[in-house]
Residue, then its C-alpha position, 0 to 999 in steps of 0.5 A: m519520511i516526508p515526500t516532496r508533496r506539499y502538505v495541508i495540515m488539518s489544524p492550521k492554527k496549531g503546530i508548525n507549517f510542514n512546508n516551511a520546516d527546516p531539516k532539523q524540524i523535519k527530522r523531529i516531525n518524522a521521529i514523532a510520526k515513527v513512534s506514533a505509527q508503532l504505537f498505533a500499530d501495536k495498541g490501536y489509534l484510539e487506545t494511544s494518548m498524546a502522553d503515550i506519544a510524548a513518552a515514546a518520542r522522549v519529548t514533552k506533550g507540548g513538544v508534540y503539539h509544537y509539531f502536530g495540532s492533534k493526534t488526528d493530525i499525526l494519523y493523517f500525516i502517517c497515512s498520507t505520507y505512506v501512500d505518497l511514498d508508494l506514489e512518488n515518481l511511480e509513473h515516471s519510473l514505469s515509463t522507463i520500463k518497456a516490458t509489462a512483466e518488468k513493470i509488474k516486478f518493479i511495482i511488487f518489489r517497490h511495494i514490499g520494499h516500502y513495507a519492509t522499511h515502514v512496517f508500522a506506518a503500513k499497518t497504521l494505514l491499513n488498520e487505523a485510517y478509518n479513524l480519520p475525519v471523513r474529509y481526510y479519510k476520503e483524501v487518503k482513499a483518493r490517493e490509494k485509488r490513484y495507486f490502484g489505477i496505475l497498477a490496473g493500467v499496467l495489468s491491462q497490458c497483459p494478454s489476459g487483461r486486454g479488453q477485459k475490465d472486470i478481469v483487470t479489476a480482479m487481477t489488481f485487487s488480487l495483487f494488492g491482496m497478496m502484497n498488503w495482507i503480509y502485514s498480518w504475518y510477515n516479519p522483514k527481519g525473519s528468515i524470508k528477506p523482502e527480496e525473496l518475498s517479492r520474488l515469490i509474490y511475483e512468480i505466483f502472481t504472474g504464473g497465475i495470470n499467464n495461465p491459459v484458463l484466464t483466456m479460455k472460452k467456455p460455452g454458457s459463461a456470461d462473458g465467455i471467460s472462466l476463472t474456475a475451469g476444472p480439469g479437462k476430460k482426459a484428466r477426469d478419465r485418468r481419475s476414473 
């Protein structure tokens, strides 16, 4: 779970230095983080104790403190590593893809794939990150903002987004909403596999942004763009 980025630990005088951890220590760090994420996702961060984490990880409380200086350190590790998982090598990978539609597909499949294999970490990030101290919460949010910017950059290349900053922002938030809100209902082990869900989200989203209504000029609108254009005159006539 630990990406290649080097870590700044919140309690430098407690716990080991992750940057110098050997493979065995990294395995233990990830194991503790994994069970902690499940506890945070199921019970909530505030309701989970270090004793709960130690029991779930099958180590002593001292064993947990050997790797993490505090419960907050664990939360920060889970949130920051999950965002880094989404960011790692993303820009390089996108640079090798020419078609905008394929870039969108790549991001969607990658995002949903990460969620499917790190469900509890994703839920912890979405629901519990606000419990972090302000400085570290802002740091996590800064990385999320970078991810947002990368996706927005891709969507700005779509015909419906070119030169329309507000539209691109709306499109980006909409796609993240589709991908992130699955935490409330989706079970990767259910009948819909991650690849199927990714394809469904891709088809719904691209079908929407490719709809002519996005670029339709509407007299009297503030910016000449309507996202809510109703049925045309012929359609209304058919109803009457």
